[in-house]
N, C-alpha and C positions, 0 to 999 in steps of 0.2 A: 563091516561100516557103512553105511548106505548115505552117501556124500551127497549134497548138490551145491551148484555152482549158480551163481544170477550170472550168465555171461553175454546179454542183451547189447555191453560197448564191442564184442564182438558181431554182430548181424546190424549196426548203426554205420559202418563206415567212420568212423570216428578217428580222431589223430590226439595226442597231448599223453600227458602224464598215464593219468588214469588207465586209457588205452594201454599204454607200453606195461605196463605194471600187471593187466591181467591180462595178454597177449601172451607175455612170455612166464607168468605166475602157473597158468593154469598147464600149458605143457610139460613144465617142471614136477609139478605135482601130477599130474598122469604119470608119469616116467616111475614117481615112489611109490604108488597107489595102487599096484595091481592086483594085491588082494583085496580090495575093495570094489565094492559099485559106485561111478560118479553119474549122474546125472546132470547135464548142463543144460541151464535152461535159457534159449536165445528167443527172438522172434524172428519174424517175417518182412523185417524191413529193408531188410539187404543181405546177399547171400553172406554165410557162416564164414567165418575166416578160416577155421582150423578145419583139416582135411586127414583122411586116414585113420582114423582113433580106431585105439583098442577095442578087442572085444567087450572089455567093462566097462566102458564109458558109451555112454549113449546122449542123444541129442533130442531134447522137446522144445519144439516151436510154440512158441503163443502167438496168437495173432497179431499182427498191426495192419490199421488203416489208416493212420494219422495219429496226431499227438495226443489225442482223447485214449489211445490204445494204451499209450505208454502209461498213462496213469489208470486204468483199469487194470492193465499187467503188474504194475505197482503195490496196488490197494487190492487186487482180488486174485487176478487170475493165477499169478506166480504163486500164493498162499494154496489155493486149490490144487495147483498139478503139484507140490511137493507134499500134501496132503494124500492126496492119490499115490503115489509114490512113494509112499512111507519114508520118507526121508530121515534121517538121524541129526543130522547135522547141516544146517544151511548156510553159505557165507555168501554175504555180501560184498564184493568186494570194490562198489562204487560206492560207499559213503553210506547210502541207507538202504535199507530193506525190509521186509515182513514175513517173518515164518509163521507158518500155522501151528494153532496148540498143541505141544508135546513134543515140537521139535524144537532142538536147540539152534540158536542163532550168532553167527559170528559176522561183525560187518569192519570191514577194513574200512577207517576214515582218517583220511589223508593227510589233513590238517584241521585245526581248529575253527576256519573259516565258516561253515555251513552252521553251527553252532552259536553265533557271534550274534549280538542284537541284531535285529533286520534292519535298523539304522547304518551299521557301523559294515556289513554285508554291500549295500548298495552303495555306499558311498566311495567315488573315483569310478562309478561302471555308469556308461552311458544310462539315462532316465528315461527311456521310454517304458510306457506299460508292457509291453511284452517281456523286457527285461525285469523290471520289480516284480512282476507277476512270477515269473520263472525262478528267479532268488528266494519270493518268500514260500513256494510250493517248497523247493527243496531245504529250504531253512525249517517250515514245519515237518517235513517228512523225517530230517536228517533226527531234530531234535524226538520226536516221537519211536522212532527206531530205535535210537541208542536205549530210550526208556527200557527199552522191551529186549534188548541184546543182551547174550549171556558170557559176550565177551569182546573187545573189542581189539583191533589189531591196528596200527599205525605203522609209520615208515621209517620216526626216527625217536630218540630218545625226546630230540626238545617238540616233536609234535605229541608225543605222551605228556609234554610234562605241561600242555598249553590247553591239551582235550582235557586234562583232570583239572584246569587251575578255570579254565572257562565253563566248564561244563559241571564242578563243583563233583565229579567221579572219585571213584577210590582207586587210586594209580595203580593198588596191585590187579585189578580190571582190565587192564589196559596194557597191552603188551606190544613192543617195537621189534618190528621186523623189517630189517632195509631192503631197499630196490637192488638193484644190482645191473651191472652193463647186459647191454643187448648183444646177442651173441655176432652180429652182423661188423661188431666195433672192433676194428684193428689198425694199429697204426699204418699206412697207406704210403712207403717211402719210394716206389717207383719215379723216376724225374718225368718220363713220360706221361705218366698219369697228372705228375705235379702242373705239367706244360699244357695240358687236355684242360684240365679245369681253371687253370688262371686265363686261357686265352677265350673261353666259354664267356668268362666274366668279367675279362677285360683286367685282370689283377695283375699289373705289372710289379707293383713295389711289395715288399714283405709287408703282412698286416697283421693288427689286432682284431680277433674276429669278439662278436659278442651278438647275444640276443637281444635284437631289438625291441621285445616286449618286453623286457626286465629292467624299467627304469634307465632308457639308454638318454636320458637329460645329464647324468651328473658325466659322463660319460663324455656328451659336447663340450661340458664345459671345462671338463680335466685336459683334454686335448691339448687348447693352444695354451697350456701351462707346461706342457713339455720343451725339453731345451729343442731349439732350431734345427741341430743334426739329425733327431729323432725325427721332427715332425717332415722334414724334407725327407727323408727315405723311408717312411712309412706310413701307413693309411687305417683308417678305421673301417670294418667290414661289419657290418649289422646284418642278420638273416631272419626272418619273421615268416610263421604259417600264414601270417595276415598283415594287411597294413597298419607299421609300426606308428606310435604319437607323431605328433608334426615334427620332433624336433628333429630325428632323426634325419628327415628327409629335409630337415633347413641344415644339419650337419652335410648333407651330400651336397647342397647346392652351395656352400659353404668350399667345397671343394677338398674335405679332407674327409670324408665317407663315402662307402658304398650300401647299397640298401638292396638287399638279395630277397623277392619274396618267394617264399617257400621251396627253395632250393630241394632236387633231389636229395635223397636219402644217402645215397652215393655218394653224390657230390657234396655232401654235407660232411661225411667222413673225411674226405679228402681234405676238403676247409677246414677242420679240424688238425688234421695230420700235419700242413703246413703253416698254422698261424704260429708266429711268434711269441702272441699269447693270447690265452683267453679272457676276456673280464666279463664278470659277471656280478654288477653292481645292485642284485636284487632287493627289494625292500622284505620280503618274508618268504622262507622257502620250508614246506614240511619235508622236502627232502635234497631236490635239486637234483634230476638228473642229468641237464645239460653238464654238470661239475663231472661226473663220472666218465660221460662220452669225451670230455676235452683231458681229462688225464689218459686216461685209457688208448686216446691217440695221441698223446703224449704232448698237448699244448698246454705249457705253465701258466697257473692259473692266477689270476687276480680279481679275488670276489669282495663282498661286502660280508662284514661279519654279524649279522642277523641270520634269527630262524636255525635253522638247521645245518648252515653250510658251514661252521667252524667243525661239527661233528662230522660230516661228511668229509672235507677235504683235510683234517689232519693236519700234518705237517707238509703236504702236498702242494701247498698254496700260500700267497702272498694277500692278507685282509688287510680292509680300511671301511670305515664308517660309509653308507648307504650314499649318504646326501653330501659327502667330503669331497668334494672335486681336489682338494690338495691331496688329500691322501691317498685319493685313486692315481691322481698323476704321479705322485712320490712312490707308488710301487709299481707301477708299471715301468717310470724310468729306471727301476732297478733290475726290471727284467729285461727290459729291452736295450739297455745301456750297458749290462754287465753281464757276459755271456757264462760266465761262471755260475749265475745265481739261477736260469734259465737252465743251464744242466742239472743243478741239485735238484731246482723244483721237479723238470721231467723224471729223474732217477725216485724221487721218493714217490710221484706219480703212480710209474710204474708198479713198485712196491705196494702201494696203498691199494690199487683198485683189487688186488688178490682177495682183499678181506670180505670181496661182496660180487658172490656168486648166486645165480636164480636157485641152483641146487639147495643148499643153505637155504635160501629164504623158502623154498617149499619144503624142506625137511622142516622147518620150525612152524611152517603155518598148518601142517599134516599134524605136527604134534598138539598145536593148539585144539585142533579137531577132536584129537583121542580124549587131550583132558576135560576140554567140556561134553562130549558124550556122558566122559566118568565121572561128571561131578552134577551133584543136583543143581537144580537152576537157582539162580542168584542173579535180584537187581543190580546193575552197577550207579543208578542214579542216585541221586539224591532228592529227598522231598522237596528240597528249596526250590530244582531244578523242574520240579515235574507242577508246577502250579501253572493251570491255563494250557498245560500241553493235552490233548483228546487223541488218544488212539486213533488211529482211521476205522 
């Protein structure tokens, strides 16, 4: 079998959940597909991240000279290259992509956001012209690509149901294949390392760690509701890869929170390992990679009950509504005030994360390749969804 994979996320110097997925899925696939030929389609924007590839794996670099190059590669160049390479199945792991005629295509759609009505997609985001144009482009490309896909992979059963509901797809043509913890994740217990990281960030007290981009407002409202002894001995630490919403900085100015912008990965692993709890009140998650990160490192989880979060956490966390500050305060009070509760959650988390591995993710993905190649082409979309959607 000749397998093509769009890996341009690995030549764009990107971060985030989709990058994490591609960065760890592809090596795991390569390890399990030695009898197949794999062609990785990257571009020349930045240095390609993967090195020392085996003989059955080849890199094809598409040209990149600016933003319009991405559009040309999306709509024309990658398809032409795959046709020349006689690819049997072409996998687009970043929500959309277009295979040449006669080549089976699989798309990993990480959640239903890109196929929502465009007014819902842009709601809550910065409304400048470039943002709206980018979102509209991704929206149209995703809808058009899914219309032609032979199979859709997604990262959770929740995402599978939402994609079927929003897109009116046949659920049997959508397969949930979970993410997994990254190999660098492990609980760090060395007191000297803890002390070094505490000193670097000025963290003298026990703390609750939280992603500052995931609804920090409810935590800012919940913190004053905690019992005074807990507030006197703990602080809230937000980390974020970019400047978080203003409410996080306001909590910092009020004296009960710290904001850490883009801490190095190694430091973040130590922060997870030291945290008295990891709070994750996200409004919506197709999967929720930070949950696996926290559980792997032993941070008891208090999270929202929305999206795929209950599916990922299982019995290894306490849940509350994403907008209920009182409920979040109550769950945090249990974890911070009752050591037995924290110990139980930690033990359950260590067991829970064993259910997730990149080897298993790759094995199920490779199985999907085989199934698609062996099956006559089928359209996964419904006629009502196709109205107004043009193929590129």
